[in-house]
C-alpha positions, 0 to 999 in steps of 0.5 A, a space after each residue: 984831685 980826690 974831690 975831682 974823682 969823687 965828683 966824676 963818680 957822682 956824675 957817672 952814677 947819675 948817668 948810669 943809675 937805673 930808672 926803674 920798672 915804674 918809669 919803663 911803664 910810663 915811658 911805654 905809655 908815652 911811646 904808644 901815645 906818641 905813636 897814635 899822635 904821630 899817625 894822626 898828625 900825618 893821616 888827618 891832613 891827608 884825609 882833609 885833602 880828600 875833602 877840600 883843596 882850600 889851603 887855608 882849611 888845611 892850614 887851619 888843622 895845624 893851627 887848631 892843634 895849638 889852641 887847646 894849650 892856649 885855652 885849656 893848659 891851666 885847667 888841665 893842670 888844675 885837674 892833674 893836681 886835683 885828681 889821680 894823675 894815672 886816671 887823668 892819663 887814662 881818661 885823656 887817652 880814652 877820649 882820644 881813642 873815642 874820637 879816632 873811632 868816631 872819625 873812622 866810622 864817619 869815614 867808612 860811612 862817607 859822612 865825614 866833613 872838614 868840620 868834623 876834622 876841625 872838631 876832632 883836632 881840638 879834642 885830640 889837643 884837649 886830650 894831649 894837654 891832660 896826658 902830657 901834663 899828667 905824665 910830666 907830673 908823674 916823672 919826679 914821683 917815680 924817678 930820683 931827682 938826680 936821674 931827672 935829666 936822664 928820664 926826661 931825655 928818654 921821654 923826649 927821645 921816645 917822642 922824637 924817634 916815634 914821631 920822626 921815624 916811625 909814626 909818619 911813614 906808618 901813617 902814610 902807608 896806612 892812609 894809602 891802604 885805606 882812608 880809615 885804617 890809620 884812624 882804627 890803628 890810632 885808636 888802638 894806640 891810644 888804648 894801650 897806655 890806658 892799661 899801663 897808666 892804671 898799673 903805675 904805683 900809688 905814688 904816681 897818683 898825687 903829689 903827697 899821697 905816697 907820704 900820707 898813705 891810703 885813701 885817708 891820705 888821698 883825702 888829706 892830700 886833696 884838702 891840702 891842695 893849694 888853690 889855683 891862685 896860690 899856684 899862679 902866685 907862686 909862679 908870679 913871685 918866683 923871680 927866676 922861674 918867671 924870668 925863664 918862662 919869659 925867655 922861653 916864650 921869646 925863644 920858642 916863638 922865634 923857633 916857631 916863626 922860623 919853622 913856618 916856611 919849612 916845607 916850602 923852603 926845602 921844596 922851592 928854595 933848595 929844590 928837594 923833590 916832594 918824594 924826598 921830604 920824608 928823608 929831610 924830616 928824618 935827617 932833622 929828626 936824627 939831630 933832635 934824637 941825638 940832642 935828647 940822648 946827649 943832653 943828660 950827659 952834658 948836664 952831668 958833665 958841665 951843669 944845667 946852666 951852661 948847657 941851657 945857655 950853650 944850647 940856645 947859642 948853638 940853636 941860633 947858629 943852626 938857624 943862621 946856617 939854614 938861612 945861608 945854606 947853599 944846598 940841600 945837604 947844608 940845609 939839612 945839617 944846619 936844621 938838624 943842628 938847630 933841632 939837636 940844640 932845641 932837644 938839649 934845651 928841652 931836657 934840662 928845662 923839663 928837669 928844672 921845672 920838676 925840681 923847682 915847682 912844689 909837686 902838689 901844684 906842679 900841674 897848674 904851674 906847668 899848665 900856666 907855663 905852657 899856656 904862656 909859651 905854647 899859646 903864642 906859637 900859632 901867632 908867631 907861626 902865622 907871622 913867619 908865614 907872612 914874612 916868608 912871602 917876601 923871602 923863604 930864607 928871611 925868617 931863619 935869619 930873623 929868628 937867629 938874631 932874636 935868639 942870639 939877642 935873647 941869650 945875650 940879655 939872659 945869659 946870667 939868668 941861664 947860668 943860674 939854673 945849676 944853683 937853683 936846682 941845688 936848693 930845690 922847690 922850697 928854696 927861699 932864695 929863688 922866690 922874691 
């Protein structure tokens, strides 16, 4: 009885312990970057429709957004490990702000072409890989390990809330006022995090700098940095982490496969009016937001492994619900359930990586993980679109079956997540 009370007290303390001023700076920087990203994701395709009505060209804009993660994920991680992570965040957003300003000038001068948009989307993606890798690497440097799930939950909540409920409508309204206005505003949104990144503490700059101290510490940290080969070998030899990356790639591809026909599913299959698509997106976003907020409490109560297992089971159920939905309400609710489950997976998965991977090689390992996982999403999306030509509902059923099968095969692996984090990044038991 006493042990149970003590355990509950520890869990409650984990949930309620303050994240600190430095985390608030990082969170605000990420929030403004998400705002600028969301405005751009809404405005750029709209601007493209004024240049061409070719569906393939419009679709290429979405596909190109994933390409940087495929080709630049690992190099971005190398840069994040080697150089000051605060400066990497600043450089990434200065780059993206500059591109937004160039697009705005080209738009105002009526010299913008679809090829400029293609190039801009690639550069935006390069900046995103740098900023996101650096921000993820900084979290464990400024937050206690016991608070990682809650910190990552807040980071994901900011992304979901801003993308789904704030940036999308703002981008649409700004576009309606003026073609270039969302680009001007987006550029300003990217510049705010530059100031906040510089204000982060020295401990956020590099993995070991806080322990070595001063500029001499920075030089020593650089000398002690593992090579890229060592980072890749770490992931290759880490049987648990390597297996979980494979699982994530399979399940993530299933989700990308299912989401390919989303807009057409709601428009043609469920007869949603085009003007109401924003409400549909908001409903789905509400589910994702709820998942990001409840995930830390679920992890504190049940453990990371059971939550990661349960999240994928619920995601499969949500996908099957979308496939079988008889009407609009059922379709939105089922999709929101799936989005909630994905968020419940993302939060502990991010914390698990931060707990297991040595800080000095975190950027490169994370870059490799995202190259492997996110890099296959464009291909899965295209395949889902091809299947949707036969039946708009079919991709959801196939994805549900694939997800459930993967969960059954990897159930023991997922349940080991709780034990893995007890040992931390240097546990010899996790490496084979």
